[in-house]
Structures are given as structure tokens and as C-alpha cells.
C-alpha positions as CSV (number, residue, x, y, z in Angstrom):
1,X,-14.5,14.4,0.3
2,X,-15.4,11.8,3.2
3,X,-13.7,8.5,1.4
4,X,-15.0,5.1,3.6
5,X,-12.3,3.2,4.8
6,X,-12.0,-0.4,3.9
7,X,-9.4,-2.0,5.5
8,X,-9.8,-5.2,7.7
9,X,-7.5,-6.9,10.4
10,X,-7.0,-10.7,10.3
11,X,-5.1,-12.1,13.1
12,X,-2.4,-14.7,12.1
13,X,0.2,-17.0,14.4
14,X,3.0,-14.4,13.9
15,X,1.2,-11.1,14.3
16,X,-2.0,-9.6,12.7
17,X,-2.6,-8.6,8.5
18,X,-4.4,-5.6,7.6
19,X,-6.0,-5.8,4.4
20,X,-7.0,-3.0,2.1
21,X,-8.7,-4.0,-1.6
22,X,-9.3,-2.3,-4.7
23,X,-10.7,-3.3,-8.1
24,X,-9.5,-1.7,-11.2
25,X,-10.9,-2.3,-14.8
26,X,-8.1,-3.1,-15.8
27,X,-5.7,-6.1,-16.8
28,X,-3.3,-7.4,-13.8
29,X,-0.2,-6.7,-16.3
30,X,-1.7,-2.8,-16.4
31,X,-2.1,-2.8,-12.4
32,X,1.3,-4.2,-11.8
33,X,2.9,-1.7,-13.9
34,X,1.6,0.7,-12.1
35,X,2.9,-0.9,-9.0
36,X,6.4,-1.5,-10.3
37,X,7.3,0.9,-13.0
38,X,9.6,3.6,-11.4
39,X,7.9,6.8,-13.7
40,X,3.9,4.9,-12.4
41,X,5.0,4.7,-9.0
42,X,6.2,8.5,-8.8
43,X,2.7,9.5,-9.6
44,X,1.2,7.9,-6.7
45,X,3.7,7.1,-4.0
46,X,6.8,8.2,-5.3
47,X,10.0,7.4,-7.6
48,X,12.9,4.8,-6.8
49,X,16.0,4.0,-7.6
50,X,17.8,1.1,-8.2
51,X,17.7,-2.2,-9.9
52,X,14.6,-4.4,-8.5
53,X,14.8,-7.7,-8.2
54,X,14.3,-10.7,-5.6
55,X,16.3,-10.4,-2.8
56,X,17.4,-6.9,-3.6
57,X,16.8,-3.5,-2.1
58,X,15.8,-0.2,-3.6
59,X,15.1,3.3,-2.5
60,X,12.2,5.2,-2.8
61,X,11.0,8.7,-1.9
62,X,8.0,9.2,-0.4
63,X,6.8,12.2,-1.7
64,X,3.5,12.6,-0.2
65,X,4.9,12.5,3.3
66,X,6.5,15.7,5.1
67,X,9.9,15.7,4.3
68,X,9.9,13.5,1.5
69,X,12.2,11.0,2.9
70,X,13.8,8.2,1.1
71,X,13.3,4.6,2.2
72,X,15.0,1.1,1.4
73,X,12.6,-0.9,0.4
74,X,13.5,-4.6,0.0
75,X,12.3,-6.9,-2.6
76,X,11.0,-10.6,-0.6
77,X,9.4,-11.9,-3.3
78,X,8.0,-11.1,-6.8
79,X,5.8,-13.2,-8.9
80,X,4.6,-11.0,-11.8
81,X,1.8,-10.0,-12.5
82,X,0.4,-11.6,-9.2
83,X,2.8,-11.2,-6.2
84,X,5.1,-8.6,-4.7
85,X,6.4,-8.8,-1.2
86,X,8.2,-5.7,0.2
87,X,10.2,-4.9,3.3
88,X,10.2,-0.9,3.7
89,X,12.5,0.2,6.4
90,X,12.0,3.8,7.9
91,X,12.7,5.1,11.0
92,X,9.4,3.6,12.7
93,X,11.1,0.1,11.8
94,X,10.4,-2.4,9.1
95,X,7.4,-2.8,7.5
96,X,6.7,-6.2,5.7
97,X,4.0,-5.6,3.0
98,X,2.2,-7.9,0.1
99,X,0.6,-6.5,-2.7
100,X,-1.7,-9.6,-4.4
101,X,-3.4,-9.2,-7.9
102,X,-6.4,-11.3,-8.8
103,X,-7.7,-10.7,-12.3
104,X,-11.0,-11.5,-13.5
105,X,-12.5,-11.2,-17.1
106,X,-10.5,-7.9,-17.8
107,X,-11.1,-6.7,-13.5
108,X,-8.2,-6.7,-11.4
109,X,-8.7,-6.9,-8.0
110,X,-5.4,-5.3,-5.7
111,X,-5.4,-6.4,-2.0
112,X,-2.7,-5.2,-0.2
113,X,-1.4,-6.9,3.3
114,X,0.3,-5.3,5.7
115,X,1.9,-7.9,8.4
116,X,1.9,-6.6,11.5
117,X,3.8,-7.6,14.3
118,X,2.0,-5.5,16.5
119,X,-1.2,-3.5,16.1
120,X,-0.3,-0.3,18.0
121,X,-0.5,2.7,15.6
122,X,-2.6,1.0,13.8
123,X,-5.1,4.0,13.6
124,X,-2.4,6.2,11.8
125,X,-1.1,3.2,9.5
126,X,-4.6,2.1,8.1
127,X,-5.6,5.3,7.2
128,X,-2.3,5.9,5.5
129,X,-2.8,3.1,3.5
130,X,-6.2,3.9,2.2
131,X,-4.6,7.5,1.4
132,X,-1.9,5.7,-0.5
133,X,-4.5,3.2,-2.3
134,X,-6.9,6.0,-3.2
135,X,-3.8,7.9,-4.7
136,X,-3.1,5.0,-6.9
137,X,-6.8,5.1,-8.1
138,X,-6.7,8.4,-9.2
139,X,-3.1,8.5,-10.8
140,X,-4.4,5.7,-12.9
141,X,-7.6,7.5,-13.8
142,X,-5.9,10.9,-14.5
143,X,-8.0,12.3,-11.6
144,X,-7.0,14.7,-9.0
145,X,-4.9,13.3,-6.2
146,X,-6.9,12.8,-2.3
147,X,-5.6,14.8,0.6
148,X,-4.2,13.3,3.2
149,X,-6.6,15.3,5.4
150,X,-9.7,13.6,3.9
151,X,-8.5,10.5,5.7
152,X,-6.7,11.4,9.3
153,X,-8.0,12.1,11.7
154,X,-11.7,11.0,10.2
155,X,-10.8,7.1,9.5
156,X,-8.2,6.6,13.0
157,X,-11.9,5.6,15.2
158,X,-12.6,2.8,12.3
159,X,-8.9,1.3,12.4
160,X,-8.5,1.1,16.3
161,X,-11.8,-0.6,16.4
162,X,-10.3,-3.2,14.2
163,X,-8.5,-4.2,17.3
164,X,-10.7,-5.2,19.8
165,X,-13.3,-6.7,17.0
166,X,-11.9,-9.6,17.3
């Protein structure tokens, strides 16, 4: 399998936004459940524990990373089923993310926005998000999960080229 990278980069006043999208033939409430219900997130990202809510922090285990680390995720905003803003803390620092859903006629678009303070490392970050979003797609379809080796390093050049594109 050779997935095509979808990530785009937008410059902002605070840095850059890396934006990736996926479309689902499903209602926004159902896609939202895949993003927020522990048993469903466990299928494509990892299980999480704690009491979620705006201003609260939960712990999630990244089952598909080496050593399956636990990370802290702060819920910065939660507006079901449209917007979930998170700050994920790991050894690399703080990752500020937004998951934005829009539904039209039973089809829901998910936009993952990673607010970047620096574009350094985007060649590794971008393929990772492509992988996780395709994991979400596969888990919802009951299809076999993709392999990270299909994304990295083959997509690295696409994401690094975004930093010089404009």
C-alpha cells in the first residue's frame, strides 16, 4: 500500500497549522464518538483514562508507538460534535491539536489541525498524522489497520516540501 499524503501547511500569526482531512459517510455524532469514546479511540490511537472535560487532563496510551507510552492530554475545548481542542504532552513537548467536524447530508469531514510553533520535524510529524487518520478510517470500516512503514519515510519529502512552498 502506498497512501497519498493529504497534509497542507498554512502560516499563521503564531506559527503554522498542519491540516489533514478525512471524509466519512457518517453523521458527525458517530465520528465524534470515534474521537472521544475510550473503547473506540483504543481501536486506532489507544485507550485513555480519566474524567474528560474542558480544562481537565486525561492519560492516553499510544498503543501504536514504540514502547506504547502513556501521555497526558489536556482538553482545551470540547464542543460536541464539532470541535475538540487538545494539548498533548510527551517527551517532544506540547502538541496543540484541534479536531474539527463538519457534516453535510450525512457525510462528515474531519480536519485535524496541528498548531506548530516550528516547522522543524514536520517530515516525521506529517506522516504520523496521516497514519493515525488512516488508522481511524480502517477502524471505523472494520478493515485491517495500515502499517506505519507505508507512511514513513515515503511521505517525508512531501511534508518537508511544504515548509519551502510558501
